[in-house]
PyMOL commands that place a pseudoatom at each C-alpha (Angstrom):
pseudoatom trace, name=CA, resn=MET, resi=1, chain=A, elem=C, hetatm=0, pos=[-55.636, 40.354, 57.953]
pseudoatom trace, name=CA, resn=ARG, resi=2, chain=A, elem=C, hetatm=0, pos=[-55.808, 42.954, 55.227]
pseudoatom trace, name=CA, resn=ALA, resi=3, chain=A, elem=C, hetatm=0, pos=[-59.485, 42.162, 54.714]
pseudoatom trace, name=CA, resn=GLY, resi=4, chain=A, elem=C, hetatm=0, pos=[-60.090, 42.970, 58.391]
pseudoatom trace, name=CA, resn=THR, resi=5, chain=A, elem=C, hetatm=0, pos=[-62.183, 39.883, 59.061]
pseudoatom trace, name=CA, resn=GLY, resi=6, chain=A, elem=C, hetatm=0, pos=[-61.942, 38.345, 62.489]
pseudoatom trace, name=CA, resn=PRO, resi=7, chain=A, elem=C, hetatm=0, pos=[-59.149, 38.065, 65.025]
pseudoatom trace, name=CA, resn=HIS, resi=8, chain=A, elem=C, hetatm=0, pos=[-55.644, 37.077, 64.008]
pseudoatom trace, name=CA, resn=PHE, resi=9, chain=A, elem=C, hetatm=0, pos=[-52.558, 35.841, 65.792]
pseudoatom trace, name=CA, resn=LEU, resi=10, chain=A, elem=C, hetatm=0, pos=[-49.139, 37.145, 64.810]
pseudoatom trace, name=CA, resn=GLU, resi=11, chain=A, elem=C, hetatm=0, pos=[-45.921, 35.566, 65.983]
pseudoatom trace, name=CA, resn=LEU, resi=12, chain=A, elem=C, hetatm=0, pos=[-43.045, 37.941, 65.426]
pseudoatom trace, name=CA, resn=ARG, resi=13, chain=A, elem=C, hetatm=0, pos=[-39.584, 36.664, 66.222]
pseudoatom trace, name=CA, resn=THR, resi=14, chain=A, elem=C, hetatm=0, pos=[-36.915, 39.145, 67.116]
pseudoatom trace, name=CA, resn=TYR, resi=15, chain=A, elem=C, hetatm=0, pos=[-33.281, 38.834, 67.987]
pseudoatom trace, name=CA, resn=ARG, resi=16, chain=A, elem=C, hetatm=0, pos=[-31.096, 40.847, 70.307]
pseudoatom trace, name=CA, resn=PHE, resi=17, chain=A, elem=C, hetatm=0, pos=[-27.905, 41.751, 68.420]
pseudoatom trace, name=CA, resn=ARG, resi=18, chain=A, elem=C, hetatm=0, pos=[-26.061, 43.062, 71.448]
pseudoatom trace, name=CA, resn=ALA, resi=19, chain=A, elem=C, hetatm=0, pos=[-25.266, 41.633, 74.845]
pseudoatom trace, name=CA, resn=HIS, resi=20, chain=A, elem=C, hetatm=0, pos=[-27.761, 42.004, 77.697]
pseudoatom trace, name=CA, resn=SER, resi=21, chain=A, elem=C, hetatm=0, pos=[-25.701, 44.759, 79.300]
pseudoatom trace, name=CA, resn=MET, resi=22, chain=A, elem=C, hetatm=0, pos=[-22.255, 46.298, 79.267]
pseudoatom trace, name=CA, resn=TYR, resi=23, chain=A, elem=C, hetatm=0, pos=[-21.225, 43.688, 81.857]
pseudoatom trace, name=CA, resn=ASP, resi=24, chain=A, elem=C, hetatm=0, pos=[-22.256, 40.742, 79.680]
pseudoatom trace, name=CA, resn=PRO, resi=25, chain=A, elem=C, hetatm=0, pos=[-19.271, 39.331, 77.740]
pseudoatom trace, name=CA, resn=ASP, resi=26, chain=A, elem=C, hetatm=0, pos=[-21.702, 37.716, 75.248]
pseudoatom trace, name=CA, resn=ARG, resi=27, chain=A, elem=C, hetatm=0, pos=[-19.624, 34.563, 74.856]
pseudoatom trace, name=CA, resn=TYR, resi=28, chain=A, elem=C, hetatm=0, pos=[-22.628, 32.263, 74.551]
pseudoatom trace, name=CA, resn=ARG, resi=29, chain=A, elem=C, hetatm=0, pos=[-23.370, 33.031, 70.880]
pseudoatom trace, name=CA, resn=GLN, resi=30, chain=A, elem=C, hetatm=0, pos=[-21.387, 32.542, 67.717]
pseudoatom trace, name=CA, resn=LYS, resi=31, chain=A, elem=C, hetatm=0, pos=[-20.622, 35.665, 65.660]
pseudoatom trace, name=CA, resn=GLY, resi=32, chain=A, elem=C, hetatm=0, pos=[-22.091, 33.904, 62.608]
pseudoatom trace, name=CA, resn=GLU, resi=33, chain=A, elem=C, hetatm=0, pos=[-25.415, 33.516, 64.403]
pseudoatom trace, name=CA, resn=ILE, resi=34, chain=A, elem=C, hetatm=0, pos=[-25.571, 37.236, 65.092]
pseudoatom trace, name=CA, resn=GLU, resi=35, chain=A, elem=C, hetatm=0, pos=[-24.680, 38.100, 61.474]
pseudoatom trace, name=CA, resn=GLU, resi=36, chain=A, elem=C, hetatm=0, pos=[-27.314, 35.650, 60.186]
pseudoatom trace, name=CA, resn=TRP, resi=37, chain=A, elem=C, hetatm=0, pos=[-30.009, 37.404, 62.204]
pseudoatom trace, name=CA, resn=LYS, resi=38, chain=A, elem=C, hetatm=0, pos=[-28.744, 40.852, 61.162]
pseudoatom trace, name=CA, resn=SER, resi=39, chain=A, elem=C, hetatm=0, pos=[-29.258, 39.859, 57.527]
pseudoatom trace, name=CA, resn=ARG, resi=40, chain=A, elem=C, hetatm=0, pos=[-32.923, 39.186, 58.389]
pseudoatom trace, name=CA, resn=ASP, resi=41, chain=A, elem=C, hetatm=0, pos=[-33.457, 42.404, 60.374]
pseudoatom trace, name=CA, resn=PRO, resi=42, chain=A, elem=C, hetatm=0, pos=[-36.931, 43.650, 59.373]
pseudoatom trace, name=CA, resn=ILE, resi=43, chain=A, elem=C, hetatm=0, pos=[-36.069, 47.312, 59.930]
pseudoatom trace, name=CA, resn=SER, resi=44, chain=A, elem=C, hetatm=0, pos=[-33.028, 47.172, 57.653]
pseudoatom trace, name=CA, resn=LEU, resi=45, chain=A, elem=C, hetatm=0, pos=[-34.939, 45.159, 55.057]
pseudoatom trace, name=CA, resn=LEU, resi=46, chain=A, elem=C, hetatm=0, pos=[-37.808, 47.670, 55.050]
pseudoatom trace, name=CA, resn=MET, resi=47, chain=A, elem=C, hetatm=0, pos=[-35.398, 50.599, 54.805]
pseudoatom trace, name=CA, resn=ASP, resi=48, chain=A, elem=C, hetatm=0, pos=[-33.601, 48.992, 51.865]
pseudoatom trace, name=CA, resn=ARG, resi=49, chain=A, elem=C, hetatm=0, pos=[-36.873, 48.248, 50.105]
pseudoatom trace, name=CA, resn=MET, resi=50, chain=A, elem=C, hetatm=0, pos=[-38.209, 51.767, 50.629]
pseudoatom trace, name=CA, resn=ARG, resi=51, chain=A, elem=C, hetatm=0, pos=[-34.951, 53.242, 49.297]
pseudoatom trace, name=CA, resn=GLU, resi=52, chain=A, elem=C, hetatm=0, pos=[-35.065, 51.005, 46.233]
pseudoatom trace, name=CA, resn=ASP, resi=53, chain=A, elem=C, hetatm=0, pos=[-38.689, 52.017, 45.605]
pseudoatom trace, name=CA, resn=GLY, resi=54, chain=A, elem=C, hetatm=0, pos=[-37.839, 55.699, 46.010]
pseudoatom trace, name=CA, resn=GLU, resi=55, chain=A, elem=C, hetatm=0, pos=[-40.047, 56.027, 49.090]
pseudoatom trace, name=CA, resn=LEU, resi=56, chain=A, elem=C, hetatm=0, pos=[-37.265, 56.955, 51.508]
pseudoatom trace, name=CA, resn=GLY, resi=57, chain=A, elem=C, hetatm=0, pos=[-34.439, 59.385, 50.891]
pseudoatom trace, name=CA, resn=ASP, resi=58, chain=A, elem=C, hetatm=0, pos=[-31.394, 60.241, 52.955]
pseudoatom trace, name=CA, resn=LYS, resi=59, chain=A, elem=C, hetatm=0, pos=[-32.933, 63.453, 54.316]
pseudoatom trace, name=CA, resn=GLU, resi=60, chain=A, elem=C, hetatm=0, pos=[-36.149, 61.729, 55.430]
pseudoatom trace, name=CA, resn=LEU, resi=61, chain=A, elem=C, hetatm=0, pos=[-34.162, 58.900, 57.029]
pseudoatom trace, name=CA, resn=ALA, resi=62, chain=A, elem=C, hetatm=0, pos=[-32.005, 61.437, 58.891]
pseudoatom trace, name=CA, resn=ARG, resi=63, chain=A, elem=C, hetatm=0, pos=[-35.163, 63.182, 60.164]
pseudoatom trace, name=CA, resn=ILE, resi=64, chain=A, elem=C, hetatm=0, pos=[-36.628, 59.868, 61.353]
pseudoatom trace, name=CA, resn=GLU, resi=65, chain=A, elem=C, hetatm=0, pos=[-33.394, 58.895, 63.100]
pseudoatom trace, name=CA, resn=GLN, resi=66, chain=A, elem=C, hetatm=0, pos=[-33.213, 62.302, 64.799]
pseudoatom trace, name=CA, resn=ARG, resi=67, chain=A, elem=C, hetatm=0, pos=[-36.813, 62.006, 66.026]
pseudoatom trace, name=CA, resn=VAL, resi=68, chain=A, elem=C, hetatm=0, pos=[-36.065, 58.546, 67.422]
pseudoatom trace, name=CA, resn=THR, resi=69, chain=A, elem=C, hetatm=0, pos=[-32.909, 59.793, 69.151]
pseudoatom trace, name=CA, resn=ASP, resi=70, chain=A, elem=C, hetatm=0, pos=[-34.790, 62.747, 70.645]
pseudoatom trace, name=CA, resn=GLU, resi=71, chain=A, elem=C, hetatm=0, pos=[-37.591, 60.491, 71.885]
pseudoatom trace, name=CA, resn=VAL, resi=72, chain=A, elem=C, hetatm=0, pos=[-35.161, 58.032, 73.489]
pseudoatom trace, name=CA, resn=ASP, resi=73, chain=A, elem=C, hetatm=0, pos=[-33.186, 60.861, 75.097]
pseudoatom trace, name=CA, resn=HIS, resi=74, chain=A, elem=C, hetatm=0, pos=[-36.423, 62.323, 76.496]
pseudoatom trace, name=CA, resn=ALA, resi=75, chain=A, elem=C, hetatm=0, pos=[-37.493, 58.923, 77.869]
pseudoatom trace, name=CA, resn=VAL, resi=76, chain=A, elem=C, hetatm=0, pos=[-34.103, 58.363, 79.525]
pseudoatom trace, name=CA, resn=GLU, resi=77, chain=A, elem=C, hetatm=0, pos=[-34.207, 61.821, 81.080]
pseudoatom trace, name=CA, resn=ALA, resi=78, chain=A, elem=C, hetatm=0, pos=[-37.735, 61.229, 82.391]
pseudoatom trace, name=CA, resn=ALA, resi=79, chain=A, elem=C, hetatm=0, pos=[-36.729, 57.856, 83.836]
pseudoatom trace, name=CA, resn=GLU, resi=80, chain=A, elem=C, hetatm=0, pos=[-33.662, 59.305, 85.526]
pseudoatom trace, name=CA, resn=GLN, resi=81, chain=A, elem=C, hetatm=0, pos=[-35.730, 62.091, 87.114]
pseudoatom trace, name=CA, resn=ALA, resi=82, chain=A, elem=C, hetatm=0, pos=[-38.574, 59.813, 88.224]
pseudoatom trace, name=CA, resn=PRO, resi=83, chain=A, elem=C, hetatm=0, pos=[-38.713, 58.663, 91.839]
pseudoatom trace, name=CA, resn=GLU, resi=84, chain=A, elem=C, hetatm=0, pos=[-37.440, 55.164, 92.484]
pseudoatom trace, name=CA, resn=GLU, resi=85, chain=A, elem=C, hetatm=0, pos=[-40.066, 52.438, 92.625]
pseudoatom trace, name=CA, resn=PRO, resi=86, chain=A, elem=C, hetatm=0, pos=[-40.552, 51.036, 96.151]
pseudoatom trace, name=CA, resn=VAL, resi=87, chain=A, elem=C, hetatm=0, pos=[-39.080, 47.547, 96.504]
pseudoatom trace, name=CA, resn=GLY, resi=88, chain=A, elem=C, hetatm=0, pos=[-42.499, 46.280, 97.570]
pseudoatom trace, name=CA, resn=HIS, resi=89, chain=A, elem=C, hetatm=0, pos=[-43.862, 47.146, 94.106]
pseudoatom trace, name=CA, resn=LEU, resi=90, chain=A, elem=C, hetatm=0, pos=[-41.307, 45.182, 92.083]
pseudoatom trace, name=CA, resn=LEU, resi=91, chain=A, elem=C, hetatm=0, pos=[-43.640, 42.224, 91.478]
pseudoatom trace, name=CA, resn=ARG, resi=92, chain=A, elem=C, hetatm=0, pos=[-46.807, 44.278, 91.063]
pseudoatom trace, name=CA, resn=HIS, resi=93, chain=A, elem=C, hetatm=0, pos=[-48.595, 43.331, 87.839]
pseudoatom trace, name=CA, resn=VAL, resi=94, chain=A, elem=C, hetatm=0, pos=[-46.120, 40.472, 87.311]
pseudoatom trace, name=CA, resn=THR, resi=95, chain=A, elem=C, hetatm=0, pos=[-47.747, 37.700, 89.318]
pseudoatom trace, name=CA, resn=SER, resi=96, chain=A, elem=C, hetatm=0, pos=[-51.245, 37.105, 90.607]
pseudoatom trace, name=CA, resn=SER, resi=97, chain=A, elem=C, hetatm=0, pos=[-52.767, 35.077, 93.392]
pseudoatom trace, name=CA, resn=SER, resi=98, chain=A, elem=C, hetatm=0, pos=[-54.369, 31.789, 92.360]
pseudoatom trace, name=CA, resn=ALA, resi=99, chain=A, elem=C, hetatm=0, pos=[-57.811, 33.255, 93.192]
pseudoatom trace, name=CA, resn=GLU, resi=100, chain=A, elem=C, hetatm=0, pos=[-57.248, 36.144, 90.757]
pseudoatom trace, name=CA, resn=ALA, resi=101, chain=A, elem=C, hetatm=0, pos=[-55.986, 33.804, 88.044]
pseudoatom trace, name=CA, resn=VAL, resi=102, chain=A, elem=C, hetatm=0, pos=[-59.121, 31.640, 88.218]
pseudoatom trace, name=CA, resn=SER, resi=103, chain=A, elem=C, hetatm=0, pos=[-61.690, 34.416, 88.145]
for i in range(1, 103): cmd.bond("trace and resi %d" % i, "trace and resi %d" % (i + 1))
show_as sticks, trace
zoom trace
Protein backbone atom coordinates (compact mmCIF):
# COMPACT_ATOMS: atom_id res chain seq x y z
CA MET A 1 0.00 0.00 0.00
CA ARG A 2 2.80 2.41 0.76
CA ALA A 3 4.27 1.78 -2.68
CA GLY A 4 0.95 2.87 -4.21
CA THR A 5 0.73 -0.05 -6.62
CA GLY A 6 -2.70 -1.36 -7.43
CA PRO A 7 -5.93 -1.61 -5.46
CA HIS A 8 -5.98 -2.84 -1.89
CA PHE A 9 -8.61 -4.11 0.49
CA LEU A 10 -8.55 -3.06 4.13
CA GLU A 11 -10.65 -4.72 6.79
CA LEU A 12 -10.79 -2.54 9.86
CA ARG A 13 -12.58 -3.94 12.88
CA THR A 14 -14.05 -1.54 15.36
CA TYR A 15 -15.91 -1.98 18.59
CA ARG A 16 -18.64 0.08 20.19
CA PHE A 17 -17.67 0.68 23.83
CA ARG A 18 -21.02 2.10 24.86
CA ALA A 19 -24.57 0.87 24.59
CA HIS A 20 -26.59 1.57 21.44
CA SER A 21 -28.56 4.32 23.17
CA MET A 22 -29.41 5.67 26.59
CA TYR A 23 -32.31 3.19 26.69
CA ASP A 24 -30.09 0.16 26.09
CA PRO A 25 -29.13 -1.53 29.39
CA ASP A 26 -26.15 -3.19 27.63
CA ARG A 27 -26.52 -6.47 29.51
CA TYR A 28 -25.51 -8.62 26.56
CA ARG A 29 -21.74 -8.07 26.90
CA GLN A 30 -19.29 -8.88 29.64
CA LYS A 31 -17.36 -5.95 31.15
CA GLY A 32 -14.12 -7.84 30.46
CA GLU A 33 -14.94 -7.93 26.75
CA ILE A 34 -15.36 -4.17 26.67
CA GLU A 35 -12.09 -3.61 28.57
CA GLU A 36 -10.25 -6.00 26.23
CA TRP A 37 -11.35 -3.97 23.21
CA LYS A 38 -10.52 -0.68 24.95
CA SER A 39 -6.94 -1.89 25.39
CA ARG A 40 -6.79 -2.31 21.59
CA ASP A 41 -8.37 1.06 20.75
CA PRO A 42 -6.39 2.41 17.78
CA ILE A 43 -6.97 6.05 18.71
CA SER A 44 -5.63 5.60 22.24
CA LEU A 45 -2.72 3.51 20.98
CA LEU A 46 -1.78 6.16 18.40
CA MET A 47 -2.07 8.94 20.98
CA ASP A 48 0.17 7.04 23.40
CA ARG A 49 2.73 6.35 20.69
CA MET A 50 2.78 9.96 19.51
CA ARG A 51 3.23 11.17 23.10
CA GLU A 52 6.09 8.73 23.68
CA ASP A 53 7.75 9.89 20.44
CA GLY A 54 7.32 13.54 21.40
CA GLU A 55 4.99 14.19 18.46
CA LEU A 56 1.95 15.14 20.53
CA GLY A 57 1.88 17.37 23.58
CA ASP A 58 -0.90 18.21 26.00
CA LYS A 59 -1.61 21.58 24.37
CA GLU A 60 -1.88 20.11 20.86
CA LEU A 61 -4.11 17.30 22.13
CA ALA A 62 -6.36 19.84 23.87
CA ARG A 63 -6.61 21.83 20.61
CA ILE A 64 -7.52 18.69 18.65
CA GLU A 65 -10.15 17.68 21.20
CA GLN A 66 -11.65 21.18 21.15
CA ARG A 67 -11.84 21.15 17.34
CA VAL A 68 -13.57 17.77 17.43
CA THR A 69 -16.04 18.96 20.07
CA ASP A 70 -16.79 22.11 18.06
CA GLU A 71 -17.32 20.09 14.88
CA VAL A 72 -19.67 17.63 16.60
CA ASP A 73 -21.61 20.45 18.25
CA HIS A 74 -21.98 22.18 14.86
CA ALA A 75 -23.17 18.94 13.23
CA VAL A 76 -25.73 18.32 15.99
CA GLU A 77 -27.01 21.88 15.70
CA ALA A 78 -27.32 21.56 11.92
CA ALA A 79 -29.16 18.25 12.25
CA GLU A 80 -31.56 19.65 14.83
CA GLN A 81 -32.37 22.64 12.60
CA ALA A 82 -32.76 20.60 9.41
CA PRO A 83 -36.25 19.71 8.21
CA GLU A 84 -37.40 16.20 9.01
CA GLU A 85 -36.95 13.63 6.27
CA PRO A 86 -40.27 12.51 4.74
CA VAL A 87 -41.20 8.98 5.81
CA GLY A 88 -41.34 7.97 2.16
CA HIS A 89 -37.59 8.66 1.86
CA LEU A 90 -36.47 6.43 4.73
CA LEU A 91 -35.39 3.56 2.45
CA ARG A 92 -34.01 5.75 -0.33
CA HIS A 93 -30.47 4.67 -1.23
CA VAL A 94 -30.80 1.66 1.09
CA THR A 95 -32.42 -0.88 -1.21
CA SER A 96 -32.71 -1.20 -4.96
CA SER A 97 -35.07 -2.95 -7.32
CA SER A 98 -33.80 -6.21 -8.80
CA ALA A 99 -33.57 -4.52 -12.23
CA GLU A 100 -31.24 -1.84 -10.83
CA ALA A 101 -29.11 -4.42 -9.03
CA VAL A 102 -28.52 -6.40 -12.24
CA SER A 103 -27.59 -3.51 -14.49
